[in-house]
C-alpha positions as CSV (number, residue, x, y, z in Angstrom):
1,M,137.4,262.9,320.5
2,S,137.4,263.4,316.7
3,A,138.6,260.9,314.0
4,M,140.2,263.9,312.4
5,T,142.1,265.1,315.8
6,I,142.9,261.7,315.5
7,R,144.3,261.5,312.2
8,R,146.4,264.6,312.8
9,E,148.2,263.5,315.5
10,L,149.3,260.2,313.4
11,G,150.1,262.9,311.2
12,A,152.6,264.7,313.1
13,F,154.1,261.6,314.1
14,L,154.8,260.6,310.8
15,R,157.0,263.5,310.2
16,A,158.7,263.6,313.1
17,A,159.4,260.3,312.3
18,R,160.5,260.9,308.3
19,A,162.2,264.0,309.7
20,Q,164.6,261.3,312.2
21,L,166.0,259.6,308.5
22,T,168.2,260.8,305.7
23,P,168.1,259.3,302.2
24,A,171.0,257.1,303.3
25,D,169.7,255.4,305.9
26,L,167.1,253.7,303.3
27,G,169.8,253.2,301.0
28,L,169.0,255.4,298.9
29,D,171.3,258.0,297.0
30,A,170.7,261.9,297.6
31,Y,169.8,264.3,295.2
32,G,168.8,268.4,295.1
33,S,169.0,270.8,297.7
34,R,167.2,270.2,300.6
35,R,165.6,273.0,303.0
36,V,164.5,270.8,306.1
37,R,166.4,267.8,307.5
38,G,165.1,264.4,306.9
39,L,163.6,262.3,303.8
40,R,161.2,264.2,301.1
41,R,157.3,262.8,301.3
42,E,158.1,261.2,297.8
43,E,161.1,258.6,299.9
44,V,159.1,257.4,301.9
45,A,156.2,257.0,300.3
46,A,158.2,255.3,296.9
47,V,160.0,253.1,299.8
48,S,157.0,251.5,301.5
49,G,154.8,251.0,298.1
50,V,152.2,254.2,298.6
51,G,150.9,256.7,296.4
52,L,153.1,260.4,297.2
53,S,149.5,262.3,297.1
54,W,148.0,260.0,299.9
55,Y,150.5,259.9,301.8
56,T,150.6,263.3,301.9
57,W,146.8,263.4,302.6
58,L,148.0,260.9,305.5
59,E,150.6,263.3,307.2
60,Q,148.0,265.8,306.8
61,G,144.7,263.7,308.4
62,R,142.5,264.0,305.6
63,V,142.6,260.0,304.6
64,N,142.3,256.8,307.0
65,A,145.2,254.2,306.6
66,S,145.1,250.6,306.9
67,R,147.2,248.3,308.8
68,Q,149.4,246.8,305.6
69,V,150.3,250.2,305.3
70,L,150.6,251.6,308.6
71,D,153.3,248.4,309.3
72,A,154.6,249.1,306.0
73,L,155.8,253.1,307.1
74,A,156.7,251.6,310.1
75,S,159.1,249.7,308.5
76,T,160.4,252.6,306.0
77,L,160.7,255.0,308.8
78,R,163.2,252.2,311.4
79,L,160.3,252.1,314.1
80,G,161.1,251.1,317.2
81,E,158.5,248.5,318.7
82,Q,157.0,250.6,321.1
83,Q,157.0,253.1,317.9
84,H,155.0,250.9,315.8
85,R,153.1,250.1,318.4
86,H,152.3,253.6,319.0
87,V,151.3,254.3,315.2
88,L,148.9,251.5,315.1
89,A,147.1,252.3,318.3
90,L,146.5,255.9,316.2
91,G,145.5,254.7,313.2
92,G,142.9,252.3,315.3
93,F,144.9,249.1,315.1
94,Q,144.8,248.3,318.8
95,P,142.2,248.3,321.6
96,G,141.8,251.9,323.0
97,V,142.3,252.6,326.5
98,G,138.6,253.4,328.2
99,E,138.6,257.0,330.0
100,S,137.8,255.9,333.4
101,A,140.4,253.1,334.8
102,D,139.8,250.0,336.8
103,S,140.5,252.1,339.6
104,A,139.2,249.0,341.8
105,R,141.8,246.7,339.8
106,L,144.7,248.6,339.8
107,S,144.9,250.4,343.2
108,A,144.8,246.3,344.5
109,L,147.4,246.1,342.5
110,L,148.9,249.0,344.0
111,D,149.0,248.2,347.6
112,E,150.1,244.5,346.8
113,W,154.0,246.3,346.0
114,S,155.0,246.2,350.2
115,R,158.4,246.7,349.3
116,S,159.0,249.2,346.4
117,P,157.6,252.6,346.4
118,A,154.7,252.9,343.8
119,L,152.1,255.2,342.1
120,L,148.7,254.9,340.6
121,L,148.8,257.5,337.3
122,D,145.9,258.4,335.0
123,H,146.7,258.9,331.5
124,R,147.6,262.7,332.0
125,F,150.1,261.3,334.8
126,D,148.1,263.5,337.5
127,V,148.3,260.7,340.5
128,H,145.4,258.8,341.8
129,A,147.1,257.0,344.6
130,V,150.0,256.2,346.3
131,N,150.7,253.1,348.1
132,E,152.7,253.2,352.1
133,V,156.4,252.8,350.7
134,Y,156.1,256.1,348.5
135,D,155.3,258.5,351.6
136,A,157.9,256.5,353.6
137,V,160.8,256.6,351.5
138,W,160.7,259.6,349.7
139,P,161.0,263.3,351.6
140,P,157.4,265.3,353.1
141,D,158.4,268.1,350.4
142,L,157.9,265.3,347.5
143,E,155.1,264.0,348.8
144,A,152.0,263.1,345.3
145,G,149.3,263.9,346.6
146,K,146.0,263.0,344.8
147,G,145.7,264.8,342.0
148,T,149.8,266.3,342.1
149,N,151.2,265.6,338.3
150,L,154.3,263.5,338.4
151,L,155.7,264.6,335.5
152,L,155.3,268.6,336.2
153,A,156.2,267.9,340.0
154,M,159.2,266.4,338.8
155,A,160.0,269.2,336.2
156,T,158.9,271.9,338.5
157,E,159.7,272.2,342.3
158,S,163.0,273.0,343.6
159,G,162.8,269.3,345.6
160,W,163.3,266.6,343.1
161,R,166.2,268.8,341.4
162,D,167.7,267.8,344.1
163,V,166.8,264.2,344.4
164,L,167.4,263.0,341.0
165,V,171.3,263.0,340.4
166,D,170.0,263.0,336.6
167,E,167.3,265.1,336.6
168,R,167.2,266.0,332.7
169,N,167.2,261.8,331.8
170,V,164.9,260.7,334.6
171,L,162.1,263.8,333.0
172,Y,162.9,263.0,329.4
173,E,162.1,258.9,329.8
174,L,159.2,259.9,332.0
175,F,158.1,262.6,329.5
176,L,158.1,259.8,326.6
177,R,155.9,257.4,328.4
178,F,153.1,261.0,329.6
179,R,153.8,261.4,325.6
180,A,152.6,257.9,324.5
181,Q,149.1,258.4,326.8
182,A,148.5,262.3,326.0
183,D,148.8,261.8,321.9
184,L,145.9,258.9,322.4
185,H,143.9,261.9,324.1
186,P,144.6,264.6,321.7
187,T,141.4,266.6,322.8
188,D,142.0,266.3,326.7
189,P,142.4,270.3,328.0
190,R,144.7,268.9,331.0
191,A,146.8,266.9,329.2
192,H,147.7,270.2,326.8
193,E,147.9,272.1,329.7
194,V,150.6,269.6,331.0
195,L,152.0,269.7,328.0
196,R,152.2,274.3,328.0
197,T,153.0,274.7,331.6
198,L,156.5,272.3,330.7
199,R,157.0,274.9,327.8
200,N,156.4,277.6,330.0
201,S,158.4,276.9,333.3
202,R,161.4,274.0,331.7
203,P,161.9,276.5,328.3
204,D,166.0,274.9,329.2
205,L,164.1,271.5,328.1
206,A,162.3,272.4,325.1
207,R,163.8,270.2,322.7
208,Y,162.2,267.5,325.3
209,W,159.1,269.1,324.9
210,E,158.6,268.9,321.1
211,C,160.1,265.7,320.3
212,R,157.7,263.3,318.9
213,D,158.9,260.0,320.4
214,V,157.5,257.5,322.4
215,R,157.8,254.9,324.8
216,D,154.8,253.7,326.2
217,S,156.0,251.4,329.6
218,G,159.8,250.2,330.5
219,T,162.3,250.5,333.0
220,W,164.4,253.2,333.2
221,P,167.4,253.2,336.3
222,V,166.7,256.2,337.9
223,V,169.2,257.1,341.0
224,A,168.4,259.4,343.6
225,T,170.4,261.5,346.5
226,D,170.0,259.7,350.0
227,G,170.2,263.3,352.0
228,S,173.5,262.3,353.8
229,G,175.4,261.9,350.6
230,G,174.6,258.1,349.6
231,R,172.7,258.0,346.1
232,L,169.9,255.3,345.8
233,R,169.9,253.7,342.7
234,F,165.9,252.5,341.9
235,D,164.4,251.0,338.6
236,F,161.5,252.6,337.3
237,T,158.4,251.1,335.7
238,L,155.4,251.6,334.1
239,L,153.1,249.2,333.9
240,R,149.8,249.7,332.0
241,T,147.2,247.4,331.8
242,E,144.7,245.8,329.0
243,G,141.4,248.3,328.5
244,T,142.2,251.1,331.3
245,S,143.8,254.3,330.8
246,G,145.8,254.2,334.4
247,S,148.9,253.2,335.2
248,L,151.2,251.8,337.8
249,L,155.0,253.0,338.2
250,V,156.9,251.2,340.3
251,Q,160.2,252.4,341.8
252,V,162.1,248.6,342.8
253,P,165.2,249.0,344.6
254,G,167.9,248.6,342.2
255,D,170.7,247.3,344.2
256,D,171.5,246.1,347.9
257,E,172.1,249.0,349.2
258,T,168.9,250.6,348.1
259,R,167.1,248.2,349.1
260,E,167.7,247.4,352.7
261,W,167.7,251.6,353.2
262,V,164.0,251.3,351.6
263,R,163.3,248.7,354.1
264,E,164.5,250.0,357.2
265,R,162.1,252.9,356.4
266,T,159.1,251.1,355.7
267,P,156.5,249.3,358.2
268,S,156.6,245.7,358.2
269,D,154.1,243.8,356.8
270,E,152.6,242.9,360.8
271,A,152.7,246.5,361.5
272,R,150.6,247.3,358.4
273,S,148.7,244.1,359.2
274,A,148.3,245.5,363.3
275,R,146.9,249.0,361.0
276,R,144.3,247.6,359.3
277,L,142.9,245.5,362.2
C-alpha cells in the first residue's frame, strides 16, 4: 500500500476525532459562528504547538508527522490509549502487522481453548478456523466455515439476530475492532467489500459504519439465548499476536451457569484425545 493512502487514513481519523470535541473540552472560549460541529483546525494546531498550514496538510494526507507531534495531537484530541496506539500505527511508529499470519502458531493456540468457543480471524474478520467447542456450542445455522466473514454474518444472518440479546452493541464492539485492523490495510479490496456490504445491508446502523473510533483488542460482554428461554453470558475477547495480521476471538463463559451449559455440550478431554489417536 502507498504511503499516501496510509496518510489519508490518518487524516480521516484526526478529522473524526476533532469533530467529537468542543472548545470547552480544551478550556477554550468559543468564538464566531460554526457551520460544522467540533473543533476548528486552528484550535487543534494551536493547542498542539504545530502550525495551522502544516496541520491542514496532515489532515489532507500530504505530510508525515513525527511521533512527538502525534503524541501531542493525541493529547489535544483526548484520545484514549487504544486510539492513541492506532494513530501511532497509522503514522508508522509501531511494528506493522504482516499480511501472512503465523497460522501454525495461532492454530495451535486455538486448539488450547478446550472449554471456550474460539475463532481464528484475519484482519478482514474472515474466519480461518474454529475450535471444536465453537461447533458444539453454537447452533448449526451459525456455523462459521472457513472464508465466512464473522462481522457480516452477525450483521446480516437472521440466526444471529435471534440469538444475540443486544445485537447492536455486539456489532458495534466487533466493528470497532474490525476498523482498527482494516485501517492498517486501506487498499485491501476485501476489507472495502465488507464495509460496503455492511452499509448496504444494514443502513439502520449507518452511524456505526461511518464511525472512525477503534478498539484494537479487549473484552466485552455478550448475552445470548440458549434456545429454551434462558440466557447465556460470554466475555468476547479479541487477542492479537505481535507481528501477525491474525487474531483470536475467544468467547469465554461469563458465569457458572453458562460454563456448565458449555461443558455439557463439549467433548471431554478424554474423548478429544481418543479422536486424535
